[in-house]
C-alpha positions in Angstrom: 295.4 -103.8 17.2 298.4 -105.9 16.5 296.1 -109.2 18.3 293.9 -109.0 16.3 294.0 -111.7 13.2 295.6 -110.6 9.8 297.1 -107.6 11.4 301.4 -107.3 11.2 302.1 -103.9 12.7 300.3 -101.4 14.1 300.7 -98.1 15.5 299.6 -94.9 17.1 299.3 -90.9 15.4 297.2 -88.7 17.1 297.8 -86.3 14.2 300.7 -88.0 12.2 298.8 -89.2 9.4 300.5 -88.3 5.6 300.5 -86.9 3.4 299.9 -83.6 5.4 300.3 -83.9 9.0 301.8 -82.2 12.7 300.6 -79.2 14.5 301.9 -76.2 13.8 304.1 -75.1 16.9 306.8 -72.9 17.2 310.4 -74.6 18.2 313.4 -73.9 21.0 316.7 -75.0 20.7 318.2 -74.9 24.3 322.4 -73.7 23.8 320.9 -72.1 21.0 320.4 -68.4 20.4 316.8 -68.9 20.2 314.4 -67.1 16.6 311.1 -64.7 17.0 309.8 -68.0 14.8 311.0 -71.6 14.8 307.9 -73.2 13.9 308.2 -77.3 13.5 305.3 -79.1 12.9 304.8 -81.9 16.6 303.6 -85.1 15.9 302.1 -87.9 19.1 303.1 -91.2 17.8 303.7 -94.5 18.9 307.1 -96.2 18.3 306.3 -98.2 16.1 304.8 -94.8 13.8 307.8 -95.3 12.2 308.1 -99.4 11.2 304.3 -99.6 10.1 304.9 -96.6 8.2 308.5 -98.4 6.5 310.0 -94.2 7.5 313.7 -94.5 7.7 315.8 -94.0 10.7 319.3 -91.6 9.8 320.4 -91.4 12.7 320.3 -92.2 16.6 317.4 -94.8 17.6 314.0 -95.0 18.3 312.8 -95.4 22.1 310.9 -98.5 22.9 307.5 -99.1 24.4 308.3 -98.3 27.1 309.3 -95.0 26.7 305.8 -95.2 25.1 304.6 -96.1 28.1 306.0 -94.4 30.5 306.2 -90.9 27.9 309.5 -90.3 28.4 310.9 -87.0 27.6 312.5 -88.1 23.9 311.8 -86.6 20.5 312.8 -88.1 17.1 313.4 -85.6 14.0 313.4 -85.0 10.8 316.4 -84.5 8.2 314.5 -81.4 7.8 314.3 -80.4 11.1 318.3 -80.8 11.6 319.5 -79.3 8.4 317.8 -76.2 9.3 318.7 -76.4 12.9 321.8 -78.4 13.6 323.7 -77.3 10.0 326.9 -78.5 11.7 324.6 -82.2 12.2 325.4 -82.2 16.1 321.0 -82.6 16.4 321.2 -86.3 18.6 322.2 -85.0 21.8 320.9 -81.7 22.1 317.1 -80.9 24.1 314.4 -79.0 22.7 311.4 -77.4 24.7 308.0 -76.6 22.8 305.9 -73.4 24.3 302.9 -73.6 23.0 302.7 -77.2 24.2 300.0 -77.1 27.3 297.6 -78.5 29.6 294.0 -78.1 27.8 292.1 -80.3 29.3 289.3 -82.3 28.4 290.5 -81.6 24.4 294.7 -82.2 24.9 296.0 -83.8 28.5 299.9 -83.2 28.3 301.5 -85.9 31.3 303.3 -84.6 34.0 306.4 -82.4 33.3 304.9 -82.8 30.3 306.5 -78.9 29.8 309.9 -79.6 29.9 312.4 -80.1 27.8 312.8 -82.9 25.5 315.8 -85.0 24.0 316.3 -85.3 20.7 316.8 -89.3 19.8 316.6 -89.9 16.9 316.6 -88.7 13.3 314.6 -90.2 10.2 314.1 -89.7 6.8 311.7 -87.0 5.1 309.0 -87.7 3.8 306.4 -85.5 2.9 304.6 -83.8 5.5 303.1 -80.8 4.2 300.9 -82.2 0.9 302.1 -83.6 -2.7 303.0 -80.7 -4.2 304.6 -78.5 -0.9 308.1 -78.4 0.7 309.0 -81.0 3.8 309.1 -78.9 7.0 310.8 -80.0 10.2 308.5 -82.0 12.4 309.2 -83.3 15.6 307.7 -86.7 17.4 307.2 -87.5 20.9 305.4 -90.5 22.4 301.5 -90.1 21.7 301.1 -90.4 25.8 303.3 -87.0 25.9 299.8 -85.4 24.9 296.6 -86.8 24.5 294.0 -85.7 22.9 290.6 -87.0 22.1 290.7 -88.1 18.9 293.2 -90.7 18.3 294.2 -93.0 15.0 294.9 -96.4 15.2 297.7 -97.1 12.0 297.4 -100.8 10.9 299.5 -103.0 8.6 297.9 -106.6 7.5 298.5 -108.7 5.3 296.4 -108.5 2.9 293.0 -105.4 2.6 293.0 -103.3 5.8 289.8 -102.3 5.4 288.6 -106.4 5.1 289.9 -105.7 9.1 288.0 -103.2 10.2 284.9 -104.5 12.4 287.9 -106.6 13.7 289.5 -103.6 15.4 286.9 -102.0 15.5 285.2 -104.6 17.6 288.6 -105.1 19.7 288.2 -100.7 20.6 285.0 -102.5 21.9 286.3 -105.3 24.0 288.8 -102.9 25.6 286.1 -99.7 26.5 282.1 -100.1 25.6 282.8 -96.4 26.2 285.0 -95.6 22.8 283.9 -95.9 19.0 285.2 -95.7 15.9 285.3 -93.3 13.6 283.6 -94.4 10.5 284.9 -92.5 7.7 288.1 -94.7 7.5 290.2 -95.4 5.0 293.2 -97.5 3.8 296.1 -95.1 3.0 296.1 -94.9 -0.7 292.8 -94.5 -1.5 293.7 -91.5 1.0 296.2 -89.8 -0.1 294.6 -90.0 -3.9 291.3 -87.7 -2.5 294.2 -85.8 -2.3 294.1 -82.7 -5.1 297.5 -82.4 -5.9 297.0 -86.3 -6.9 294.2 -85.7 -9.0 296.2 -83.0 -10.3 299.1 -84.9 -11.4 297.9 -87.7 -13.2 296.0 -85.8 -15.3 299.4 -84.5 -16.3 301.4 -87.3 -16.4 297.5 -88.7 -19.1 298.4 -85.3 -20.8 302.4 -85.5 -20.6 301.8 -89.2 -21.8 298.8 -88.6 -23.9 301.5 -86.4 -25.4 304.3 -88.4 -25.3 302.5 -91.2 -27.4 301.8 -89.2 -30.4 304.9 -87.6 -31.1 306.5 -91.5 -30.9 303.9 -91.9 -33.7 304.6 -89.4 -35.5 308.1 -89.5 -35.3 307.6 -93.3 -36.6 306.3 -92.7 -39.7 307.8 -89.5 -40.7 310.6 -92.0 -40.5 309.5 -94.7 -42.4 308.1 -92.1 -44.9 311.7 -90.8 -45.2 313.9 -93.7 -45.2 311.5 -95.8 -48.0 311.3 -93.6 -50.2 315.1 -93.4 -50.2 316.1 -96.4 -50.5 313.3 -96.7 -53.5 314.6 -94.0 -54.7 317.8 -96.0 -55.4 316.5 -98.9 -56.8 318.4 -97.8 -60.8 321.2 -98.8 -58.6 320.9 -101.3 -56.5 320.0 -103.0 -60.6 323.1 -101.6 -61.8 325.1 -103.5 -59.1 323.1 -106.5 -59.6 323.6 -106.3 -62.6 327.7 -106.1 -62.7 327.2 -108.9 -60.1 326.5 -108.4 -56.4 324.6 -110.1 -54.2 320.9 -109.4 -53.1 322.4 -109.6 -49.2 325.4 -106.9 -50.7 322.6 -105.2 -51.4 321.1 -105.2 -48.3 323.8 -104.0 -46.3 324.2 -100.9 -48.2 320.9 -100.0 -47.3 321.5 -100.5 -44.3 325.0 -98.8 -43.5 323.7 -95.4 -45.4 320.4 -95.5 -43.5 323.1 -96.3 -40.2 324.3 -93.5 -40.3 322.1 -91.3 -40.0 319.9 -92.6 -38.6 322.0 -93.2 -35.4 322.8 -89.7 -35.0 319.0 -88.3 -35.2 318.9 -91.3 -31.8 322.6 -89.6 -30.4 321.1 -85.9 -30.7 318.0 -87.5 -29.7 319.4 -89.3 -26.4 321.2 -85.9 -26.0 318.7 -83.0 -26.5 316.4 -85.4 -23.6 318.6 -85.8 -21.2 319.6 -81.3 -21.7 315.9 -80.9 -21.6 315.1 -83.1 -19.1 317.7 -81.5 -16.4 315.2 -78.5 -16.4 311.9 -79.9 -16.0 313.1 -81.1 -12.7 314.0 -78.3 -11.5 311.3 -76.7 -13.1 309.1 -79.7 -11.4 311.3 -79.1 -8.7 308.9 -78.6 -6.4 306.1 -80.7 -7.3 308.1 -83.3 -6.2 308.5 -84.4 -9.8 310.4 -87.5 -11.1 310.9 -87.4 -14.3 314.0 -88.9 -15.5 313.1 -92.7 -16.8 316.6 -94.1 -18.5 313.9 -97.2 -19.6 311.5 -94.8 -21.5 314.6 -93.2 -23.2 315.8 -96.9 -24.2 312.4 -98.5 -25.6 311.7 -95.5 -27.5 315.2 -95.7 -29.3 314.3 -99.3 -29.9 311.2 -98.3 -31.7 312.3 -96.5 -34.2 315.3 -98.0 -34.2 312.7 -100.8 -35.1 311.0 -98.7 -37.7 313.9 -97.9 -39.5 314.3 -101.4 -40.1 311.4 -102.6 -41.7 311.4 -99.2 -43.5 314.8 -99.9 -45.2 313.9 -103.6 -45.3 310.5 -103.7 -47.2 311.8 -101.5 -50.2 314.9 -102.4 -50.5 314.3 -106.2 -50.4 311.4 -105.2 -53.4 314.2 -104.2 -55.1 316.8 -107.1 -55.2 314.0 -108.9 -56.1 313.6 -106.9 -59.3 314.9 -108.1 -62.6 318.6 -105.7 -62.8 317.4 -104.9 -66.2 314.3 -103.5 -65.8 315.5 -101.0 -62.8 318.2 -99.9 -65.1 314.3 -98.0 -66.9 313.6 -96.8 -63.9 315.7 -94.5 -63.9 
């Protein structure tokens, strides 16, 4: 697959396509007391699986192509696995065993010695492996040649749209083995994930929260403009007296902005503090949803918008009041 024009990286995965992947299995850890239930997700992949999906390595190493070819008894675990079963942080160098892994041809063919122990050589950073909404589960990765199955996933990263390479990839498969064929239900990873129910629910919630937030911002801007402009208009006679005593228009405008600055600035500071406090509450509430609700750019943009509205609410009536003749302004009282 890597020789197909347009393909930058290729890898093999038997059952490790995110966001929900792996075969449920129990694991035994050599040298430690064996619990009755030590669940983990078991994945069969090639060494190129991790760079293709941009999965970062936290500790140790990734096995190489030679170890892939020889079905080397090695394993890579995720951070959730390491934290649960190796709380001391000493996962590297330990051996694990999967008692549920058995030879069952033609559906599963285990390599010679495949029922033995596996040496942990690396730890990867956590990624979603049980859907988009559930917490990350412990998972382990072994060379795909360790246990061959009837179906195999070929993961391809391309320079452009990967679906444009579907015909070339299928032709490459047929050129190697005419008895093999590709599945018709092929999707790119973005559409694969967007078909998940959690994705649709998350987008709906995002649009709803965004719409209500925009409505709240508009209502805040309208209310702020009304209050500020009304308070400035109420001081028209004061401005007339000041101008009659020799105050300039610039001086009048500066008085207006200084008076409004205290109230509007205080409101913005109080709103920012409440936003930060409520954001922490929402983060705790949405922790199981894998959401992030803190965006300082949105907070700054909202504060800037309200400040701009307040400035316009000051400027327009203040300019009108400053343009009125002092005697007329005094008679307005």
